[in-house]
Structure formats: structure tokens, C-alpha cells
mmCIF file of the N, C-alpha and C atoms, coordinates in Angstrom:
data_MODEL
# 
_entry.id   MODEL 
# 
loop_
_atom_site.group_PDB 
_atom_site.id 
_atom_site.type_symbol 
_atom_site.label_atom_id 
_atom_site.label_alt_id 
_atom_site.label_comp_id 
_atom_site.label_asym_id 
_atom_site.label_entity_id 
_atom_site.label_seq_id 
_atom_site.pdbx_PDB_ins_code 
_atom_site.Cartn_x 
_atom_site.Cartn_y 
_atom_site.Cartn_z 
_atom_site.occupancy 
_atom_site.B_iso_or_equiv 
_atom_site.pdbx_formal_charge 
_atom_site.auth_seq_id 
_atom_site.auth_comp_id 
_atom_site.auth_asym_id 
_atom_site.auth_atom_id 
_atom_site.pdbx_PDB_model_num 
ATOM 1   N N  . MET A 1 1  ? 18.947 15.832 52.466 1.00 0.00 ? 1  MET A N  1 
ATOM 2   C CA . MET A 1 1  ? 18.680 16.441 51.188 1.00 0.00 ? 1  MET A CA 1 
ATOM 3   C C  . MET A 1 1  ? 17.239 16.916 51.073 1.00 0.00 ? 1  MET A C  1 
ATOM 4   N N  . GLU A 1 2  ? 16.349 16.293 51.802 1.00 0.00 ? 2  GLU A N  1 
ATOM 5   C CA . GLU A 1 2  ? 14.952 16.700 51.735 1.00 0.00 ? 2  GLU A CA 1 
ATOM 6   C C  . GLU A 1 2  ? 14.758 18.094 52.313 1.00 0.00 ? 2  GLU A C  1 
ATOM 7   N N  . ILE A 1 3  ? 15.557 18.430 53.310 1.00 0.00 ? 3  ILE A N  1 
ATOM 8   C CA . ILE A 1 3  ? 15.443 19.759 53.918 1.00 0.00 ? 3  ILE A CA 1 
ATOM 9   C C  . ILE A 1 3  ? 15.863 20.824 52.909 1.00 0.00 ? 3  ILE A C  1 
ATOM 10  N N  . VAL A 1 4  ? 16.949 20.580 52.196 1.00 0.00 ? 4  VAL A N  1 
ATOM 11  C CA . VAL A 1 4  ? 17.424 21.531 51.191 1.00 0.00 ? 4  VAL A CA 1 
ATOM 12  C C  . VAL A 1 4  ? 16.378 21.689 50.093 1.00 0.00 ? 4  VAL A C  1 
ATOM 13  N N  . SER A 1 5  ? 15.773 20.586 49.686 1.00 0.00 ? 5  SER A N  1 
ATOM 14  C CA . SER A 1 5  ? 14.728 20.631 48.666 1.00 0.00 ? 5  SER A CA 1 
ATOM 15  C C  . SER A 1 5  ? 13.514 21.419 49.162 1.00 0.00 ? 5  SER A C  1 
ATOM 16  N N  . ALA A 1 6  ? 13.127 21.210 50.414 1.00 0.00 ? 6  ALA A N  1 
ATOM 17  C CA . ALA A 1 6  ? 11.988 21.930 50.990 1.00 0.00 ? 6  ALA A CA 1 
ATOM 18  C C  . ALA A 1 6  ? 12.267 23.423 51.080 1.00 0.00 ? 6  ALA A C  1 
ATOM 19  N N  . ILE A 1 7  ? 13.479 23.773 51.500 1.00 0.00 ? 7  ILE A N  1 
ATOM 20  C CA . ILE A 1 7  ? 13.856 25.191 51.584 1.00 0.00 ? 7  ILE A CA 1 
ATOM 21  C C  . ILE A 1 7  ? 13.861 25.812 50.197 1.00 0.00 ? 7  ILE A C  1 
ATOM 22  N N  . GLY A 1 8  ? 14.401 25.096 49.218 1.00 0.00 ? 8  GLY A N  1 
ATOM 23  C CA . GLY A 1 8  ? 14.413 25.594 47.838 1.00 0.00 ? 8  GLY A CA 1 
ATOM 24  C C  . GLY A 1 8  ? 13.015 25.806 47.299 1.00 0.00 ? 8  GLY A C  1 
ATOM 25  N N  . THR A 1 9  ? 12.125 24.882 47.580 1.00 0.00 ? 9  THR A N  1 
ATOM 26  C CA . THR A 1 9  ? 10.739 25.019 47.140 1.00 0.00 ? 9  THR A CA 1 
ATOM 27  C C  . THR A 1 9  ? 10.068 26.212 47.811 1.00 0.00 ? 9  THR A C  1 
ATOM 28  N N  . LEU A 1 10 ? 10.310 26.385 49.103 1.00 0.00 ? 10 LEU A N  1 
ATOM 29  C CA . LEU A 1 10 ? 9.728  27.505 49.832 1.00 0.00 ? 10 LEU A CA 1 
ATOM 30  C C  . LEU A 1 10 ? 10.222 28.839 49.272 1.00 0.00 ? 10 LEU A C  1 
ATOM 31  N N  . LEU A 1 11 ? 11.528 28.941 49.038 1.00 0.00 ? 11 LEU A N  1 
ATOM 32  C CA . LEU A 1 11 ? 12.083 30.186 48.493 1.00 0.00 ? 11 LEU A CA 1 
ATOM 33  C C  . LEU A 1 11 ? 11.562 30.465 47.090 1.00 0.00 ? 11 LEU A C  1 
ATOM 34  N N  . THR A 1 12 ? 11.415 29.422 46.287 1.00 0.00 ? 12 THR A N  1 
ATOM 35  C CA . THR A 1 12 ? 10.880 29.589 44.942 1.00 0.00 ? 12 THR A CA 1 
ATOM 36  C C  . THR A 1 12 ? 9.444  30.097 44.990 1.00 0.00 ? 12 THR A C  1 
ATOM 37  N N  . ASP A 1 13 ? 8.646  29.541 45.900 1.00 0.00 ? 13 ASP A N  1 
ATOM 38  C CA . ASP A 1 13 ? 7.250  29.976 46.033 1.00 0.00 ? 13 ASP A CA 1 
ATOM 39  C C  . ASP A 1 13 ? 7.156  31.416 46.534 1.00 0.00 ? 13 ASP A C  1 
ATOM 40  N N  . VAL A 1 14 ? 7.987  31.764 47.507 1.00 0.00 ? 14 VAL A N  1 
ATOM 41  C CA . VAL A 1 14 ? 7.970  33.137 48.040 1.00 0.00 ? 14 VAL A CA 1 
ATOM 42  C C  . VAL A 1 14 ? 8.413  34.117 46.967 1.00 0.00 ? 14 VAL A C  1 
ATOM 43  N N  . TRP A 1 15 ? 9.457  33.765 46.207 1.00 0.00 ? 15 TRP A N  1 
ATOM 44  C CA . TRP A 1 15 ? 9.933  34.651 45.135 1.00 0.00 ? 15 TRP A CA 1 
ATOM 45  C C  . TRP A 1 15 ? 8.855  34.802 44.055 1.00 0.00 ? 15 TRP A C  1 
ATOM 46  N N  . GLY A 1 16 ? 8.149  33.720 43.759 1.00 0.00 ? 16 GLY A N  1 
ATOM 47  C CA . GLY A 1 16 ? 7.047  33.794 42.807 1.00 0.00 ? 16 GLY A CA 1 
ATOM 48  C C  . GLY A 1 16 ? 5.941  34.723 43.291 1.00 0.00 ? 16 GLY A C  1 
ATOM 49  N N  . LEU A 1 17 ? 5.670  34.690 44.587 1.00 0.00 ? 17 LEU A N  1 
ATOM 50  C CA . LEU A 1 17 ? 4.681  35.601 45.168 1.00 0.00 ? 17 LEU A CA 1 
ATOM 51  C C  . LEU A 1 17 ? 5.147  37.046 45.026 1.00 0.00 ? 17 LEU A C  1 
ATOM 52  N N  . PHE A 1 18 ? 6.419  37.301 45.308 1.00 0.00 ? 18 PHE A N  1 
ATOM 53  C CA . PHE A 1 18 ? 6.968  38.653 45.161 1.00 0.00 ? 18 PHE A CA 1 
ATOM 54  C C  . PHE A 1 18 ? 6.874  39.125 43.719 1.00 0.00 ? 18 PHE A C  1 
ATOM 55  N N  . GLN A 1 19 ? 7.055  38.226 42.771 1.00 0.00 ? 19 GLN A N  1 
ATOM 56  C CA . GLN A 1 19 ? 6.981  38.621 41.365 1.00 0.00 ? 19 GLN A CA 1 
ATOM 57  C C  . GLN A 1 19 ? 5.549  38.869 40.918 1.00 0.00 ? 19 GLN A C  1 
ATOM 58  N N  . GLY A 1 20 ? 4.598  38.236 41.568 1.00 0.00 ? 20 GLY A N  1 
ATOM 59  C CA . GLY A 1 20 ? 3.209  38.369 41.156 1.00 0.00 ? 20 GLY A CA 1 
ATOM 60  C C  . GLY A 1 20 ? 2.474  39.551 41.750 1.00 0.00 ? 20 GLY A C  1 
ATOM 61  N N  . VAL A 1 21 ? 2.932  40.058 42.877 1.00 0.00 ? 21 VAL A N  1 
ATOM 62  C CA . VAL A 1 21 ? 2.238  41.157 43.555 1.00 0.00 ? 21 VAL A CA 1 
ATOM 63  C C  . VAL A 1 21 ? 2.884  42.475 43.148 1.00 0.00 ? 21 VAL A C  1 
ATOM 64  N N  . GLN A 1 22 ? 2.054  43.425 42.775 1.00 0.00 ? 22 GLN A N  1 
ATOM 65  C CA . GLN A 1 22 ? 2.540  44.732 42.322 1.00 0.00 ? 22 GLN A CA 1 
ATOM 66  C C  . GLN A 1 22 ? 2.615  45.726 43.477 1.00 0.00 ? 22 GLN A C  1 
ATOM 67  N N  . VAL A 1 23 ? 3.593  46.631 43.423 1.00 0.00 ? 23 VAL A N  1 
ATOM 68  C CA . VAL A 1 23 ? 3.696  47.727 44.393 1.00 0.00 ? 23 VAL A CA 1 
ATOM 69  C C  . VAL A 1 23 ? 2.655  48.769 44.004 1.00 0.00 ? 23 VAL A C  1 
ATOM 70  N N  . PRO A 1 24 ? 1.763  49.128 44.917 1.00 0.00 ? 24 PRO A N  1 
ATOM 71  C CA . PRO A 1 24 ? 0.724  50.103 44.583 1.00 0.00 ? 24 PRO A CA 1 
ATOM 72  C C  . PRO A 1 24 ? 1.315  51.446 44.169 1.00 0.00 ? 24 PRO A C  1 
ATOM 73  N N  . GLY A 1 25 ? 0.853  51.968 43.056 1.00 0.00 ? 25 GLY A N  1 
ATOM 74  C CA . GLY A 1 25 ? 1.274  53.277 42.585 1.00 0.00 ? 25 GLY A CA 1 
ATOM 75  C C  . GLY A 1 25 ? 2.521  53.273 41.725 1.00 0.00 ? 25 GLY A C  1 
ATOM 76  N N  . LEU A 1 26 ? 3.289  52.190 41.717 1.00 0.00 ? 26 LEU A N  1 
ATOM 77  C CA . LEU A 1 26 ? 4.509  52.151 40.927 1.00 0.00 ? 26 LEU A CA 1 
ATOM 78  C C  . LEU A 1 26 ? 4.387  51.261 39.694 1.00 0.00 ? 26 LEU A C  1 
ATOM 79  N N  . GLY A 1 27 ? 3.557  50.250 39.780 1.00 0.00 ? 27 GLY A N  1 
ATOM 80  C CA . GLY A 1 27 ? 3.376  49.367 38.639 1.00 0.00 ? 27 GLY A CA 1 
ATOM 81  C C  . GLY A 1 27 ? 4.510  48.379 38.420 1.00 0.00 ? 27 GLY A C  1 
ATOM 82  N N  . ILE A 1 28 ? 5.308  48.141 39.453 1.00 0.00 ? 28 ILE A N  1 
ATOM 83  C CA . ILE A 1 28 ? 6.370  47.140 39.361 1.00 0.00 ? 28 ILE A CA 1 
ATOM 84  C C  . ILE A 1 28 ? 6.136  46.091 40.448 1.00 0.00 ? 28 ILE A C  1 
ATOM 85  N N  . SER A 1 29 ? 6.753  44.951 40.285 1.00 0.00 ? 29 SER A N  1 
ATOM 86  C CA . SER A 1 29 ? 6.554  43.884 41.267 1.00 0.00 ? 29 SER A CA 1 
ATOM 87  C C  . SER A 1 29 ? 7.388  44.141 42.519 1.00 0.00 ? 29 SER A C  1 
ATOM 88  N N  . PHE A 1 30 ? 6.984  43.490 43.601 1.00 0.00 ? 30 PHE A N  1 
ATOM 89  C CA . PHE A 1 30 ? 7.745  43.605 44.843 1.00 0.00 ? 30 PHE A CA 1 
ATOM 90  C C  . PHE A 1 30 ? 9.158  43.037 44.680 1.00 0.00 ? 30 PHE A C  1 
ATOM 91  N N  . ALA A 1 31 ? 9.324  42.045 43.805 1.00 0.00 ? 31 ALA A N  1 
ATOM 92  C CA . ALA A 1 31 ? 10.656 41.483 43.554 1.00 0.00 ? 31 ALA A CA 1 
ATOM 93  C C  . ALA A 1 31 ? 11.568 42.548 42.951 1.00 0.00 ? 31 ALA A C  1 
ATOM 94  N N  . SER A 1 32 ? 11.066 43.287 41.981 1.00 0.00 ? 32 SER A N  1 
ATOM 95  C CA . SER A 1 32 ? 11.854 44.372 41.379 1.00 0.00 ? 32 SER A CA 1 
ATOM 96  C C  . SER A 1 32 ? 12.165 45.450 42.406 1.00 0.00 ? 32 SER A C  1 
ATOM 97  N N  . TRP A 1 33 ? 11.178 45.781 43.226 1.00 0.00 ? 33 TRP A N  1 
ATOM 98  C CA . TRP A 1 33 ? 11.370 46.799 44.260 1.00 0.00 ? 33 TRP A CA 1 
ATOM 99  C C  . TRP A 1 33 ? 12.424 46.360 45.266 1.00 0.00 ? 33 TRP A C  1 
ATOM 100 N N  . PHE A 1 34 ? 12.395 45.086 45.640 1.00 0.00 ? 34 PHE A N  1 
ATOM 101 C CA . PHE A 1 34 ? 13.380 44.539 46.567 1.00 0.00 ? 34 PHE A CA 1 
ATOM 102 C C  . PHE A 1 34 ? 14.791 44.641 45.981 1.00 0.00 ? 34 PHE A C  1 
ATOM 103 N N  . ILE A 1 35 ? 14.939 44.291 44.711 1.00 0.00 ? 35 ILE A N  1 
ATOM 104 C CA . ILE A 1 35 ? 16.249 44.356 44.058 1.00 0.00 ? 35 ILE A CA 1 
ATOM 105 C C  . ILE A 1 35 ? 16.727 45.804 43.970 1.00 0.00 ? 35 ILE A C  1 
ATOM 106 N N  . VAL A 1 36 ? 15.822 46.724 43.662 1.00 0.00 ? 36 VAL A N  1 
ATOM 107 C CA . VAL A 1 36 ? 16.191 48.143 43.593 1.00 0.00 ? 36 VAL A CA 1 
ATOM 108 C C  . VAL A 1 36 ? 16.680 48.642 44.948 1.00 0.00 ? 36 VAL A C  1 
ATOM 109 N N  . LEU A 1 37 ? 15.955 48.305 46.007 1.00 0.00 ? 37 LEU A N  1 
ATOM 110 C CA . LEU A 1 37 ? 16.366 48.750 47.350 1.00 0.00 ? 37 LEU A CA 1 
ATOM 111 C C  . LEU A 1 37 ? 17.681 48.119 47.778 1.00 0.00 ? 37 LEU A C  1 
ATOM 112 N N  . LEU A 1 38 ? 17.876 46.863 47.428 1.00 0.00 ? 38 LEU A N  1 
ATOM 113 C CA . LEU A 1 38 ? 19.131 46.186 47.752 1.00 0.00 ? 38 LEU A CA 1 
ATOM 114 C C  . LEU A 1 38 ? 20.305 46.841 47.033 1.00 0.00 ? 38 LEU A C  1 
ATOM 115 N N  . LEU A 1 39 ? 20.152 47.108 45.749 1.00 0.00 ? 39 LEU A N  1 
ATOM 116 C CA . LEU A 1 39 ? 21.228 47.746 44.983 1.00 0.00 ? 39 LEU A CA 1 
ATOM 117 C C  . LEU A 1 39 ? 21.478 49.178 45.444 1.00 0.00 ? 39 LEU A C  1 
ATOM 118 N N  . ALA A 1 40 ? 20.431 49.891 45.825 1.00 0.00 ? 40 ALA A N  1 
ATOM 119 C CA . ALA A 1 40 ? 20.608 51.260 46.332 1.00 0.00 ? 40 ALA A CA 1 
ATOM 120 C C  . ALA A 1 40 ? 21.399 51.255 47.631 1.00 0.00 ? 40 ALA A C  1 
ATOM 121 N N  . GLY A 1 41 ? 21.079 50.331 48.520 1.00 0.00 ? 41 GLY A N  1 
ATOM 122 C CA . GLY A 1 41 ? 21.816 50.236 49.778 1.00 0.00 ? 41 GLY A CA 1 
ATOM 123 C C  . GLY A 1 41 ? 23.280 49.886 49.567 1.00 0.00 ? 41 GLY A C  1 
ATOM 124 N N  . LEU A 1 42 ? 23.535 48.948 48.659 1.00 0.00 ? 42 LEU A N  1 
ATOM 125 C CA . LEU A 1 42 ? 24.918 48.590 48.359 1.00 0.00 ? 42 LEU A CA 1 
ATOM 126 C C  . LEU A 1 42 ? 25.669 49.752 47.722 1.00 0.00 ? 42 LEU A C  1 
ATOM 127 N N  . SER A 1 43 ? 24.996 50.517 46.860 1.00 0.00 ? 43 SER A N  1 
ATOM 128 C CA . SER A 1 43 ? 25.637 51.671 46.226 1.00 0.00 ? 43 SER A CA 1 
ATOM 129 C C  . SER A 1 43 ? 26.013 52.723 47.256 1.00 0.00 ? 43 SER A C  1 
ATOM 130 N N  . ILE A 1 44 ? 25.110 52.980 48.197 1.00 0.00 ? 44 ILE A N  1 
ATOM 131 C CA . ILE A 1 44 ? 25.391 53.972 49.234 1.00 0.00 ? 44 ILE A CA 1 
ATOM 132 C C  . ILE A 1 44 ? 26.557 53.520 50.101 1.00 0.00 ? 44 ILE A C  1 
ATOM 133 N N  . GLN A 1 45 ? 26.599 52.241 50.448 1.00 0.00 ? 45 GLN A N  1 
ATOM 134 C CA . GLN A 1 45 ? 27.717 51.725 51.242 1.00 0.00 ? 45 GLN A CA 1 
ATOM 135 C C  . GLN A 1 45 ? 29.032 51.832 50.477 1.00 0.00 ? 45 GLN A C  1 
ATOM 136 N N  . LEU A 1 46 ? 29.004 51.533 49.191 1.00 0.00 ? 46 LEU A N  1 
ATOM 137 C CA . LEU A 1 46 ? 30.217 51.618 48.374 1.00 0.00 ? 46 LEU A CA 1 
ATOM 138 C C  . LEU A 1 46 ? 30.714 53.057 48.287 1.00 0.00 ? 46 LEU A C  1 
ATOM 139 N N  . VAL A 1 47 ? 29.805 53.989 48.041 1.00 0.00 ? 47 VAL A N  1 
ATOM 140 C CA . VAL A 1 47 ? 30.192 55.398 47.948 1.00 0.00 ? 47 VAL A CA 1 
ATOM 141 C C  . VAL A 1 47 ? 30.723 55.900 49.277 1.00 0.00 ? 47 VAL A C  1 
ATOM 142 N N  . SER A 1 48 ? 30.082 55.516 50.382 1.00 0.00 ? 48 SER A N  1 
ATOM 143 C CA . SER A 1 48 ? 30.572 55.970 51.688 1.00 0.00 ? 48 SER A CA 1 
ATOM 144 C C  . SER A 1 48 ? 31.929 55.352 52.008 1.00 0.00 ? 48 SER A C  1 
ATOM 145 N N  . TYR A 1 49 ? 32.173 54.137 51.560 1.00 0.00 ? 49 TYR A N  1 
ATOM 146 C CA . TYR A 1 49 ? 33.481 53.517 51.774 1.00 0.00 ? 49 TYR A CA 1 
ATOM 147 C C  . TYR A 1 49 ? 34.552 54.203 50.930 1.00 0.00 ? 49 TYR A C  1 
ATOM 148 N N  . VAL A 1 50 ? 34.229 54.500 49.687 1.00 0.00 ? 50 VAL A N  1 
ATOM 149 C CA . VAL A 1 50 ? 35.204 55.116 48.787 1.00 0.00 ? 50 VAL A CA 1 
ATOM 150 C C  . VAL A 1 50 ? 35.550 56.526 49.248 1.00 0.00 ? 50 VAL A C  1 
ATOM 151 N N  . PHE A 1 51 ? 34.541 57.315 49.639 1.00 0.00 ? 51 PHE A N  1 
ATOM 152 C CA . PHE A 1 51 ? 34.792 58.704 50.003 1.00 0.00 ? 51 PHE A CA 1 
ATOM 153 C C  . PHE A 1 51 ? 34.983 58.915 51.498 1.00 0.00 ? 51 PHE A C  1 
ATOM 154 N N  . GLY A 1 52 ? 34.796 57.887 52.309 1.00 0.00 ? 52 GLY A N  1 
ATOM 155 C CA . GLY A 1 52 ? 35.137 57.949 53.719 1.00 0.00 ? 52 GLY A CA 1 
ATOM 156 C C  . GLY A 1 52 ? 34.179 58.702 54.609 1.00 0.00 ? 52 GLY A C  1 
ATOM 157 N N  . PHE A 1 53 ? 32.909 58.735 54.294 1.00 0.00 ? 53 PHE A N  1 
ATOM 158 C CA . PHE A 1 53 ? 31.964 59.379 55.203 1.00 0.00 ? 53 PHE A CA 1 
ATOM 159 C C  . PHE A 1 53 ? 30.977 58.344 55.727 1.00 0.00 ? 53 PHE A C  1 
ATOM 160 N N  . GLY A 1 54 ? 30.339 58.692 56.849 1.00 0.00 ? 54 GLY A N  1 
ATOM 161 C CA . GLY A 1 54 ? 29.357 57.800 57.442 1.00 0.00 ? 54 GLY A CA 1 
ATOM 162 C C  . GLY A 1 54 ? 29.965 56.636 58.194 1.00 0.00 ? 54 GLY A C  1 
ATOM 163 N N  . GLY A 1 55 ? 31.190 56.794 58.655 1.00 0.00 ? 55 GLY A N  1 
ATOM 164 C CA . GLY A 1 55 ? 31.862 55.718 59.367 1.00 0.00 ? 55 GLY A CA 1 
ATOM 165 C C  . GLY A 1 55 ? 31.437 55.631 60.815 1.00 0.00 ? 55 GLY A C  1 
ATOM 166 N N  . SER A 1 56 ? 32.208 54.900 61.593 1.00 0.00 ? 56 SER A N  1 
ATOM 167 C CA . SER A 1 56 ? 31.850 54.658 62.983 1.00 0.00 ? 56 SER A CA 1 
ATOM 168 C C  . SER A 1 56 ? 32.344 55.752 63.929 1.00 0.00 ? 56 SER A C  1 
ATOM 169 N N  . GLY A 1 57 ? 32.992 56.771 63.424 1.00 0.00 ? 57 GLY A N  1 
ATOM 170 C CA . GLY A 1 57 ? 33.411 57.868 64.270 1.00 0.00 ? 57 GLY A CA 1 
ATOM 171 C C  . GLY A 1 57 ? 34.718 57.625 64.996 1.00 0.00 ? 57 GLY A C  1 
ATOM 172 N N  . THR A 1 58 ? 35.660 56.971 64.373 1.00 0.00 ? 58 THR A N  1 
ATOM 173 C CA . THR A 1 58 ? 36.952 56.743 65.008 1.00 0.00 ? 58 THR A CA 1 
ATOM 174 C C  . THR A 1 58 ? 38.063 57.469 64.254 1.00 0.00 ? 58 THR A C  1 
ATOM 175 N N  . GLY A 1 59 ? 37.709 58.465 63.488 1.00 0.00 ? 59 GLY A N  1 
ATOM 176 C CA . GLY A 1 59 ? 38.694 59.184 62.691 1.00 0.00 ? 59 GLY A CA 1 
ATOM 177 C C  . GLY A 1 59 ? 39.448 60.224 63.485 1.00 0.00 ? 59 GLY A C  1 
ATOM 178 N N  . TYR A 1 60 ? 40.265 60.984 62.806 1.00 0.00 ? 60 TYR A N  1 
ATOM 179 C CA . TYR A 1 60 ? 41.135 61.982 63.407 1.00 0.00 ? 60 TYR A CA 1 
ATOM 180 C C  . TYR A 1 60 ? 40.339 63.063 64.138 1.00 0.00 ? 60 TYR A C  1 
ATOM 181 N N  . ARG A 1 61 ? 39.261 63.550 63.531 1.00 0.00 ? 61 ARG A N  1 
ATOM 182 C CA . ARG A 1 61 ? 38.541 64.682 64.098 1.00 0.00 ? 61 ARG A CA 1 
ATOM 183 C C  . ARG A 1 61 ? 37.267 64.278 64.831 1.00 0.00 ? 61 ARG A C  1 
ATOM 184 N N  . SER A 1 62 ? 37.048 63.003 65.059 1.00 0.00 ? 62 SER A N  1 
ATOM 185 C CA . SER A 1 62 ? 35.807 62.582 65.687 1.00 0.00 ? 62 SER A CA 1 
ATOM 186 C C  . SER A 1 62 ? 35.841 62.640 67.205 1.00 0.00 ? 62 SER A C  1 
ATOM 187 N N  . GLY A 1 63 ? 37.009 62.734 67.799 1.00 0.00 ? 63 GLY A N  1 
ATOM 188 C CA . GLY A 1 63 ? 37.105 62.751 69.244 1.00 0.00 ? 63 GLY A CA 1 
ATOM 189 C C  . GLY A 1 63 ? 36.993 61.373 69.867 1.00 0.00 ? 63 GLY A C  1 
ATOM 190 N N  . GLN A 1 64 ? 37.065 60.341 69.091 1.00 0.00 ? 64 GLN A N  1 
ATOM 191 C CA . GLN A 1 64 ? 36.893 58.989 69.592 1.00 0.00 ? 64 GLN A CA 1 
ATOM 192 C C  . GLN A 1 64 ? 38.197 58.203 69.673 1.00 0.00 ? 64 GLN A C  1 
ATOM 193 N N  . SER A 1 65 ? 39.328 58.819 69.395 1.00 0.00 ? 65 SER A N  1 
ATOM 194 C CA . SER A 1 65 ? 40.583 58.064 69.402 1.00 0.00 ? 65 SER A CA 1 
ATOM 195 C C  . SER A 1 65 ? 40.977 57.697 70.827 1.00 0.00 ? 65 SER A C  1 
ATOM 196 N N  . ARG A 1 66 ? 41.681 56.606 70.981 1.00 0.00 ? 66 ARG A N  1 
ATOM 197 C CA . ARG A 1 66 ? 42.093 56.140 72.308 1.00 0.00 ? 66 ARG A CA 1 
ATOM 198 C C  . ARG A 1 66 ? 43.238 56.980 72.877 1.00 0.00 ? 66 ARG A C  1 
ATOM 199 N N  . ASN A 1 67 ? 44.183 57.330 72.048 1.00 0.00 ? 67 ASN A N  1 
ATOM 200 C CA . ASN A 1 67 ? 45.365 58.072 72.494 1.00 0.00 ? 67 ASN A CA 1 
ATOM 201 C C  . ASN A 1 67 ? 45.215 59.538 72.113 1.00 0.00 ? 67 ASN A C  1 
ATOM 202 N N  . LYS A 1 68 ? 44.552 60.282 72.969 1.00 0.00 ? 68 LYS A N  1 
ATOM 203 C CA . LYS A 1 68 ? 44.364 61.702 72.683 1.00 0.00 ? 68 LYS A CA 1 
ATOM 204 C C  . LYS A 1 68 ? 45.684 62.433 72.895 1.00 0.00 ? 68 LYS A C  1 
ATOM 205 N N  . HIS A 1 69 ? 45.970 63.342 72.003 1.00 0.00 ? 69 HIS A N  1 
ATOM 206 C CA . HIS A 1 69 ? 47.218 64.091 72.069 1.00 0.00 ? 69 HIS A CA 1 
ATOM 207 C C  . HIS A 1 69 ? 46.903 65.578 72.102 1.00 0.00 ? 69 HIS A C  1 
ATOM 208 N N  . ILE A 1 70 ? 47.420 66.248 73.110 1.00 0.00 ? 70 ILE A N  1 
ATOM 209 C CA . ILE A 1 70 ? 47.265 67.695 73.207 1.00 0.00 ? 70 ILE A CA 1 
ATOM 210 C C  . ILE A 1 70 ? 48.641 68.293 72.983 1.00 0.00 ? 70 ILE A C  1 
ATOM 211 N N  . SER A 1 71 ? 48.716 69.212 72.038 1.00 0.00 ? 71 SER A N  1 
ATOM 212 C CA . SER A 1 71 ? 50.009 69.817 71.728 1.00 0.00 ? 71 SER A CA 1 
ATOM 213 C C  . SER A 1 71 ? 50.503 70.645 72.909 1.00 0.00 ? 71 SER A C  1 
ATOM 214 N N  . GLU A 1 72 ? 51.781 70.876 72.923 1.00 0.00 ? 72 GLU A N  1 
ATOM 215 C CA . GLU A 1 72 ? 52.398 71.643 74.006 1.00 0.00 ? 72 GLU A CA 1 
ATOM 216 C C  . GLU A 1 72 ? 51.830 73.057 74.064 1.00 0.00 ? 72 GLU A C  1 
ATOM 217 N N  . ASN A 1 73 ? 51.473 73.629 72.919 1.00 0.00 ? 73 ASN A N  1 
ATOM 218 C CA . ASN A 1 73 ? 50.940 74.994 72.885 1.00 0.00 ? 73 ASN A CA 1 
ATOM 219 C C  . ASN A 1 73 ? 49.545 75.078 73.483 1.00 0.00 ? 73 ASN A C  1 
ATOM 220 N N  . ARG A 1 74 ? 48.799 73.995 73.521 1.00 0.00 ? 74 ARG A N  1 
ATOM 221 C CA . ARG A 1 74 ? 47.399 74.006 73.977 1.00 0.00 ? 74 ARG A CA 1 
ATOM 222 C C  . ARG A 1 74 ? 47.213 73.392 75.361 1.00 0.00 ? 74 ARG A C  1 
ATOM 223 N N  . LYS A 1 75 ? 48.231 72.860 75.990 1.00 0.00 ? 75 LYS A N  1 
ATOM 224 C CA . LYS A 1 75 ? 48.080 72.223 77.310 1.00 0.00 ? 75 LYS A CA 1 
ATOM 225 C C  . LYS A 1 75 ? 47.661 73.241 78.369 1.00 0.00 ? 75 LYS A C  1 
ATOM 226 N N  . SER A 1 76 ? 48.046 74.485 78.234 1.00 0.00 ? 76 SER A N  1 
ATOM 227 C CA . SER A 1 76 ? 47.712 75.492 79.244 1.00 0.00 ? 76 SER A CA 1 
ATOM 228 C C  . SER A 1 76 ? 46.308 76.085 79.017 1.00 0.00 ? 76 SER A C  1 
ATOM 229 N N  . ASP A 1 77 ? 45.609 75.724 77.928 1.00 0.00 ? 77 ASP A N  1 
ATOM 230 C CA . ASP A 1 77 ? 44.293 76.267 77.628 1.00 0.00 ? 77 ASP A CA 1 
ATOM 231 C C  . ASP A 1 77 ? 43.231 75.803 78.595 1.00 0.00 ? 77 ASP A C  1 
ATOM 232 N N  . GLU A 1 78 ? 43.421 74.676 79.257 1.00 0.00 ? 78 GLU A N  1 
ATOM 233 C CA . GLU A 1 78 ? 42.397 74.110 80.115 1.00 0.00 ? 78 GLU A CA 1 
ATOM 234 C C  . GLU A 1 78 ? 42.293 74.804 81.466 1.00 0.00 ? 78 GLU A C  1 
ATOM 235 N N  . LYS A 1 79 ? 43.225 75.618 81.835 1.00 0.00 ? 79 LYS A N  1 
ATOM 236 C CA . LYS A 1 79 ? 43.250 76.259 83.169 1.00 0.00 ? 79 LYS A CA 1 
ATOM 237 C C  . LYS A 1 79 ? 42.347 77.442 83.247 1.00 0.00 ? 79 LYS A C  1 
# 
């Protein structure tokens, strides 16, 4: 239990430091800036998941599928 208490104290002190130091030119604390960046990243991930962009490139038109299929009309194009 002492380890958990020590970790909690350390995190509390670090968070207090983040709240006390201001971001130059913005006038907000580093804690606020950290939360803003975290929420922005989560928002971008959510939007990309909902609309389907920015993925790993395994979609229909990415050329990364394992089972490539060439239609009968296009098989002679490679010659």
C-alpha cells in the first residue's frame, strides 16, 4: 500500500506543477493544454473511425488485400 500512496503523491505533485506553470503566449496552464491536446487527439480518432479515413490501408482500393482479384476482362491487360 505504501507504493500506491507514493505513486499517488508523486502524480498529485506533478499535476500541481502542471497547473502552476503557464504556457508562454497562451496564458493557460500546462494542465489545461494537456487536456486540450488529449481531447483533440481523441476527437480526431473518433471522426476518422466514424468516417473511415486514416486507416491502416487494408481497404478495397488500398491494394493491400490478401486475395487480389482480377476480373476476366482485365486478365489480358498485363501482356
